[in-house]
C-alpha positions as CSV (number, residue, x, y, z in Angstrom):
1,E,-46.0,-51.9,44.7
2,Y,-44.8,-54.0,41.8
3,G,-44.8,-57.4,43.5
4,D,-43.3,-60.0,41.3
5,H,-42.8,-57.8,38.2
6,Q,-39.1,-57.6,38.5
7,A,-38.7,-61.4,39.1
8,N,-41.0,-62.1,36.1
9,F,-38.9,-59.7,34.0
10,W,-35.6,-61.5,34.8
11,R,-37.3,-64.8,34.3
12,D,-38.8,-64.0,30.9
13,A,-38.1,-60.4,29.7
14,E,-39.9,-60.8,26.4
15,S,-43.2,-61.7,28.1
16,H,-42.9,-59.4,31.1
17,P,-41.6,-56.0,30.0
18,P,-41.3,-53.2,32.5
19,S,-44.2,-50.7,32.5
20,N,-43.8,-47.7,30.2
21,A,-40.5,-49.1,28.8
22,E,-39.3,-50.3,25.5
23,T,-39.6,-54.0,24.9
24,V,-36.5,-56.2,25.2
25,Q,-36.9,-56.9,21.5
26,D,-36.8,-53.2,20.7
27,F,-33.8,-52.7,23.1
28,H,-32.0,-55.6,21.4
29,Q,-32.6,-54.2,17.9
30,R,-31.5,-50.7,19.0
31,I,-28.3,-51.9,20.5
32,G,-27.7,-54.3,17.6
33,E,-27.9,-51.4,15.1
34,A,-25.4,-49.4,17.2
35,W,-23.2,-52.4,17.6
36,A,-23.1,-52.9,13.8
37,L,-22.3,-49.2,13.3
38,W,-19.5,-49.4,15.8
39,Q,-18.1,-52.5,14.2
40,E,-18.0,-50.9,10.8
41,T,-16.7,-47.5,12.0
42,L,-14.0,-48.9,14.3
43,K,-13.0,-51.9,12.2
44,G,-9.5,-53.1,12.9
45,Q,-9.1,-51.1,16.1
46,R,-8.9,-52.1,19.7
47,V,-11.7,-50.4,21.5
48,L,-12.8,-50.0,25.1
49,L,-16.6,-49.6,25.4
50,V,-17.9,-48.5,28.8
51,C,-21.6,-49.0,29.2
52,H,-24.5,-50.2,31.4
53,G,-25.0,-53.9,32.1
54,G,-28.2,-54.1,29.9
55,V,-26.2,-52.9,26.9
56,I,-23.4,-55.4,27.7
57,R,-26.1,-58.1,27.7
58,M,-27.5,-57.1,24.4
59,V,-24.0,-56.7,22.7
60,L,-23.2,-60.2,24.0
61,A,-26.5,-61.5,22.7
62,H,-25.5,-60.3,19.2
63,V,-22.0,-61.7,19.5
64,L,-23.3,-65.1,20.8
65,S,-26.4,-65.1,18.6
66,M,-28.6,-65.4,21.6
67,A,-32.3,-64.4,21.9
68,P,-32.6,-61.2,23.9
69,S,-34.5,-62.8,26.7
70,K,-31.8,-65.5,27.1
71,A,-29.2,-62.7,27.4
72,M,-31.2,-61.0,30.1
73,A,-31.4,-64.1,32.3
74,G,-28.7,-66.3,30.8
75,F,-25.6,-64.8,32.5
76,Q,-24.6,-62.3,35.2
77,V,-23.1,-58.9,34.5
78,P,-21.6,-58.0,37.8
79,Y,-20.5,-54.4,38.7
80,A,-17.3,-53.4,36.9
81,C,-17.7,-56.4,34.6
82,R,-15.2,-56.7,31.8
83,S,-16.1,-58.6,28.6
84,Q,-13.6,-59.1,25.8
85,V,-15.0,-59.7,22.4
86,R,-13.0,-60.5,19.2
87,I,-14.4,-59.5,15.8
88,D,-12.6,-60.8,12.7
89,D,-13.5,-60.1,9.1
90,T,-12.5,-63.1,7.0
91,E,-13.2,-64.5,3.6
92,F,-16.1,-66.4,5.1
93,G,-17.7,-63.3,6.6
94,T,-17.5,-61.6,10.0
95,L,-16.7,-63.9,12.9
96,S,-17.3,-62.8,16.4
97,C,-16.6,-64.6,19.7
98,L,-16.5,-63.9,23.4
99,I,-13.0,-64.2,24.7
100,R,-13.7,-63.6,28.4
101,H,-16.4,-62.3,30.6
102,G,-16.5,-61.4,34.3
103,G,-15.3,-59.2,37.1
């Protein structure tokens, strides 16, 4: 019924949003706001965050300063994927990096 819609979404999520769904930009913003809140609330703690692959993609987009569409198509998030992120508050500001990503 939807033909190439899914392939187009994975190729360019910003230009081909799913029908009746939030845009990838809105999704990115929503997850970014939650990510910022979690960082502030849980500062200095080791945290395990269990979530859907789309959320992982958007969190990593924020960590890596990627455009949302690049995060959707730029890397795989396999089932039971584990991503380790490090957040450091320094005199130069908050520094974040991806330590590891994969199954």
